[in-house]
C-alpha positions as a Markdown table, in Angstrom:
| # | Residue | x | y | z |
|---|---|---|---|---|
| 1 | Unk | -18.4 | 22.9 | -4.8 |
| 2 | Unk | -21.0 | 20.2 | -4.8 |
| 3 | Unk | -21.0 | 17.3 | -2.4 |
| 4 | Unk | -20.7 | 14.8 | -5.2 |
| 5 | Unk | -17.4 | 16.4 | -6.2 |
| 6 | Unk | -16.1 | 15.9 | -2.6 |
| 7 | Unk | -17.3 | 12.3 | -2.6 |
| 8 | Unk | -15.5 | 11.7 | -6.0 |
| 9 | Unk | -12.2 | 13.1 | -4.7 |
| 10 | Unk | -12.5 | 11.1 | -1.5 |
| 11 | Unk | -13.3 | 8.0 | -3.4 |
| 12 | Unk | -10.3 | 8.5 | -5.7 |
| 13 | Unk | -8.1 | 9.1 | -2.6 |
| 14 | Unk | -9.3 | 5.8 | -1.0 |
| 15 | Unk | -8.6 | 3.9 | -4.2 |
| 16 | Unk | -5.1 | 5.5 | -4.3 |
| 17 | Unk | -4.5 | 4.4 | -0.7 |
| 18 | Unk | -5.6 | 0.9 | -1.5 |
| 19 | Unk | -3.3 | 0.7 | -4.6 |
| 20 | Unk | -0.3 | 2.1 | -2.6 |
| 21 | Unk | -0.7 | -0.2 | 0.4 |
| 22 | Unk | -1.5 | -3.4 | -1.6 |
| 23 | Unk | 2.1 | -4.4 | -2.6 |
| 24 | Unk | 3.5 | -3.9 | 0.9 |
| 25 | Unk | 0.6 | -5.8 | 2.6 |
| 26 | Unk | 0.7 | -8.6 | 0.1 |
| 27 | Unk | 4.5 | -9.0 | 0.6 |
| 28 | Unk | 4.0 | -9.1 | 4.4 |
| 29 | Unk | 1.1 | -11.6 | 4.0 |
| 30 | Unk | 3.0 | -14.0 | 1.8 |
| 31 | Unk | 6.1 | -13.8 | 4.0 |
| 32 | Unk | 4.0 | -14.4 | 7.2 |
| 33 | Unk | 2.3 | -17.4 | 5.6 |
| 34 | Unk | 5.6 | -18.9 | 4.5 |
| 35 | Unk | 7.2 | -18.4 | 7.9 |
| 36 | Unk | 4.1 | -19.8 | 9.7 |
| 37 | Unk | 4.2 | -22.9 | 7.5 |
| 38 | Unk | 7.9 | -23.4 | 8.3 |
| 39 | Unk | 7.2 | -22.9 | 12.0 |
| 40 | Unk | 4.5 | -25.5 | 11.9 |
| 41 | Unk | 6.7 | -27.9 | 10.0 |
| 42 | Unk | 9.6 | -27.5 | 12.4 |
| 43 | Unk | 7.4 | -27.1 | 15.5 |
| 44 | Unk | 9.2 | -23.8 | 16.5 |
| 45 | Unk | 6.5 | -21.7 | 18.2 |
| 46 | Unk | 8.4 | -18.4 | 18.6 |
| 47 | Unk | 6.1 | -15.4 | 18.0 |
| 48 | Unk | 8.8 | -13.0 | 17.2 |
| 49 | Unk | 10.4 | -15.2 | 14.5 |
| 50 | Unk | 8.3 | -13.8 | 11.6 |
| 51 | Unk | 9.1 | -10.1 | 12.3 |
| 52 | Unk | 12.5 | -9.9 | 10.6 |
| 53 | Unk | 11.5 | -11.7 | 7.4 |
| 54 | Unk | 8.3 | -9.6 | 7.1 |
| 55 | Unk | 10.4 | -6.4 | 7.6 |
| 56 | Unk | 12.9 | -7.5 | 4.9 |
| 57 | Unk | 10.0 | -8.4 | 2.5 |
| 58 | Unk | 8.4 | -5.0 | 3.0 |
| 59 | Unk | 11.7 | -3.2 | 2.4 |
| 60 | Unk | 12.3 | -5.3 | -0.8 |
| 61 | Unk | 8.7 | -4.7 | -2.0 |
| 62 | Unk | 9.2 | -1.0 | -1.3 |
| 63 | Unk | 12.4 | -0.9 | -3.3 |
| 64 | Unk | 10.9 | -2.8 | -6.2 |
| 65 | Unk | 7.5 | -1.1 | -6.3 |
| 66 | Unk | 8.5 | 2.3 | -4.9 |
| 67 | Unk | 9.0 | 4.1 | -8.2 |
| 68 | Unk | 5.5 | 2.9 | -9.4 |
| 69 | Unk | 3.9 | 3.9 | -6.1 |
| 70 | Unk | 5.6 | 7.3 | -6.2 |
| 71 | Unk | 4.5 | 7.9 | -9.8 |
| 72 | Unk | 0.9 | 7.0 | -8.9 |
| 73 | Unk | 0.9 | 9.3 | -5.9 |
| 74 | Unk | 2.4 | 12.2 | -7.9 |
| 75 | Unk | 0.0 | 11.7 | -10.7 |
| 76 | Unk | -3.0 | 11.9 | -8.3 |
| 77 | Unk | -1.6 | 14.9 | -6.6 |
| 78 | Unk | -0.9 | 16.7 | -9.9 |
| 79 | Unk | -4.3 | 16.0 | -11.2 |
| 80 | Unk | -5.9 | 17.1 | -8.0 |
| 81 | Unk | -4.0 | 20.4 | -8.0 |
| 82 | Unk | -4.8 | 21.0 | -11.7 |
| 83 | Unk | -8.5 | 20.4 | -11.1 |
| 84 | Unk | -8.8 | 23.0 | -8.3 |
| 85 | Unk | -10.1 | 25.8 | -10.5 |
| 86 | Unk | -12.8 | 23.4 | -11.9 |
| 87 | Unk | -13.7 | 22.2 | -8.4 |
| 88 | Unk | -14.2 | 25.7 | -6.9 |
| 89 | Unk | -15.6 | 27.4 | -10.0 |
């Protein structure tokens, strides 16, 4: 096994992690921004106020994007397992 193969697999895994985490992070980012704008408009300076809306947004994003994320993960894993003979031979 060559080091370029290991780097290619690692690179693919990092891109997969980026694709899998992006919907959840973007949902939390958008919700946090909206809550902070509302806090600034109403002058409510409670730090823990944004936790529940972010949690709800992440759960909703996971329910909506979950099947796509799972399919992406399973495809990567299947392709990796199927390429094992080529990687070691």
